[in-house]
C-alpha positions in Angstrom: 388.0 168.3 117.8 385.7 168.4 114.7 385.6 164.6 114.7 384.4 164.4 118.3 381.8 167.2 117.7 380.3 165.3 114.8 380.3 162.0 116.7 378.7 163.7 119.7 376.0 165.4 117.7 375.1 162.4 115.7 375.1 160.2 118.8 372.9 162.6 120.7 370.4 162.9 117.9 370.4 159.2 117.3 369.8 158.5 121.0 366.9 161.1 121.1 365.2 159.5 118.1 365.8 156.0 119.5 364.2 156.9 122.8 361.3 158.6 121.1 360.8 155.5 119.0 360.9 153.2 122.0 358.4 155.4 123.9 356.1 155.4 120.8 356.1 151.6 120.5 355.7 151.2 124.2 352.6 153.4 124.1 351.1 151.8 121.0 351.7 148.4 122.5 349.0 149.3 125.0 346.4 149.9 122.3 344.8 146.5 121.8 343.4 145.8 118.3 339.7 145.5 118.0 340.1 142.8 115.3 342.0 140.7 117.9 344.7 139.5 115.4 348.3 138.9 116.5 351.3 140.2 114.6 351.9 136.7 113.2 348.3 136.5 111.9 348.5 139.9 110.3 351.7 139.1 108.6 350.3 135.8 107.3 347.2 137.5 106.0 349.2 140.3 104.2 351.5 137.7 102.6 348.5 135.7 101.3 346.7 138.8 100.1 349.7 139.6 98.0 349.9 136.1 96.6 353.0 135.1 98.6 353.0 131.6 100.0 356.7 130.7 100.1 357.7 133.1 102.9 357.9 131.8 106.5 357.0 133.8 109.6 359.2 133.0 112.6 359.7 134.4 116.1 363.1 135.9 116.9 364.4 136.9 120.4 364.9 140.5 121.5 363.0 143.8 121.1 362.8 145.7 117.9 364.8 142.9 116.2 362.1 142.5 113.5 363.4 142.1 109.9 362.9 140.4 106.6 365.6 138.0 105.3 365.5 137.8 101.5 368.1 135.0 101.5 365.9 132.4 103.2 362.6 134.2 102.7 361.6 134.6 106.3 359.7 137.4 108.1 361.4 137.5 111.5 359.2 139.0 114.2 360.4 139.8 117.7 358.6 137.7 120.3 356.3 140.5 121.5 355.3 141.5 117.9 354.8 137.8 116.9 352.4 137.0 119.8 350.7 140.3 120.8 347.6 141.9 119.4 348.2 145.6 119.5 348.8 148.5 117.2 352.6 148.3 117.6 352.7 144.6 116.6 350.3 145.2 113.7 352.4 148.0 112.1 355.7 146.2 112.6 354.4 142.9 111.2 352.9 144.7 108.2 356.1 146.7 107.6 358.3 143.6 107.5 355.9 141.9 105.1 356.2 145.0 103.0 359.8 144.0 102.5 358.7 140.5 101.5 356.3 142.1 98.9 359.2 144.3 97.6 361.3 141.1 97.2 358.5 139.3 95.4 357.9 142.2 93.0 361.7 142.7 92.4 361.6 146.3 93.9 364.7 147.9 92.4 365.8 149.7 95.5 365.7 146.5 97.6 367.6 144.6 94.9 370.3 147.4 94.8 370.5 147.3 98.6 370.8 143.6 98.7 373.6 143.6 96.1 375.7 145.9 98.3 375.4 144.0 101.5 378.5 141.8 101.1 380.7 144.7 100.2 379.3 146.9 103.0 379.9 144.2 105.5 383.6 144.3 104.7 383.9 148.1 104.3 382.2 148.8 107.6 384.9 146.8 109.4 388.0 148.3 107.7 387.1 151.8 106.3 387.8 153.9 109.3 391.0 152.0 110.2 392.4 152.5 106.7 391.6 156.2 106.8 393.2 156.7 110.2 396.1 154.4 109.4 396.7 156.3 106.2 396.6 159.7 107.9 399.0 158.5 110.6 401.4 157.0 108.1 401.4 160.3 106.2 402.1 162.3 109.4 404.9 160.0 110.5 406.7 159.6 107.2 406.1 163.2 106.0 405.1 161.8 102.7 401.4 161.9 101.6 402.0 159.3 98.8 401.4 155.8 100.3 399.5 157.1 103.3 397.3 159.2 101.1 396.5 156.2 98.9 395.6 154.0 101.9 393.4 156.8 103.3 391.6 157.2 99.9 390.9 153.4 99.8 389.3 153.7 103.2 387.3 156.8 102.1 386.0 154.9 99.1 384.8 152.2 101.4 383.0 154.9 103.5 381.4 156.2 100.2 380.0 152.7 99.7 378.6 152.6 103.3 377.1 156.0 102.9 375.5 155.1 99.6 374.1 152.0 101.3 372.5 154.1 104.1 370.8 156.4 101.6 369.6 153.5 99.4 368.0 152.0 102.6 365.8 155.1 103.0 363.5 154.5 100.0 363.4 150.7 100.9 362.2 151.5 104.4 359.8 154.3 103.5 358.3 152.2 100.7 357.8 149.2 103.0 356.0 151.4 105.5 353.8 152.9 102.8 352.9 149.4 101.6 352.1 148.3 105.1 349.9 151.3 105.9 348.1 151.1 102.5 347.3 147.4 103.0 346.1 147.9 106.6 343.8 150.8 105.5 342.5 149.2 102.3 341.6 146.0 104.1 340.1 147.8 107.1 342.4 145.9 109.5 342.6 148.8 111.9 340.2 151.4 113.3 341.0 155.1 112.5 342.7 155.5 115.9 344.8 152.4 115.4 345.7 153.4 111.8 346.9 156.8 113.0 349.0 155.1 115.7 350.5 152.8 113.1 351.4 155.7 110.9 353.0 157.6 113.8 355.0 154.6 115.0 356.4 153.8 111.5 357.2 157.5 110.9 359.5 157.5 113.9 361.0 154.1 112.9 361.9 155.6 109.5 363.6 158.6 111.2 366.2 156.3 112.8 367.3 155.3 109.2 367.3 159.0 108.2 369.5 160.0 111.2 371.9 157.1 110.4 372.2 158.2 106.7 372.9 161.8 107.7 375.4 160.7 110.3 377.2 158.6 107.7 377.3 161.5 105.2 378.7 163.8 107.9 381.5 161.5 108.7 382.3 160.9 105.1 382.5 164.7 104.5 384.7 165.2 107.6 387.2 162.5 106.6 387.2 163.6 103.0 388.1 167.2 103.9 390.7 165.9 106.3 392.3 163.6 103.8 392.3 166.1 100.9 393.6 168.7 103.3 396.9 166.8 103.2 397.3 167.7 99.6 397.1 171.5 100.3 
């Protein structure tokens, strides 16, 4: 029952934050920029202002699919952000370039996060199955030895995923701070547009915060469940 309560609460909070984020970006997408620049043009200018000329800006399908890829050095902007000239596209484009600036300056949290990606990709697929499988094996066999060991391996993978979620927080917050600072310093936005960009990025960051808290809650739940077998 505890598992389903945690899942339910995390899912509900995540959905509420996600809906709020979508509504915020939908609203700020209606505020056209006075400077008339598109998301692509803003991204390009921010890159050049930071002395970065080896990063490509490309358009990617979907909505809120924007991201920076450090492997091939590309700022990937969703079609609407890439083409449109509004507050939402400005803050998203600047935020993603913020990650490119982090990469160029060897920002330690981004480096740490990137180093964990391969391991997290594996652990996210198998961790919960190992934990559940280990618990079932212990219950069926009546022996907590092998089953306990398997569950602990799965739990260790969950620790890695949770660590990754929390390391993501400073990476995302820093990218937003870099974006907002650059937009303000270079007078790219009016006061109203700047306030809108700050508000939109604040809600975007909260999605990562909710994900991190949810990951920690699940880790604690399974940890208490596994070690409860030893009592």
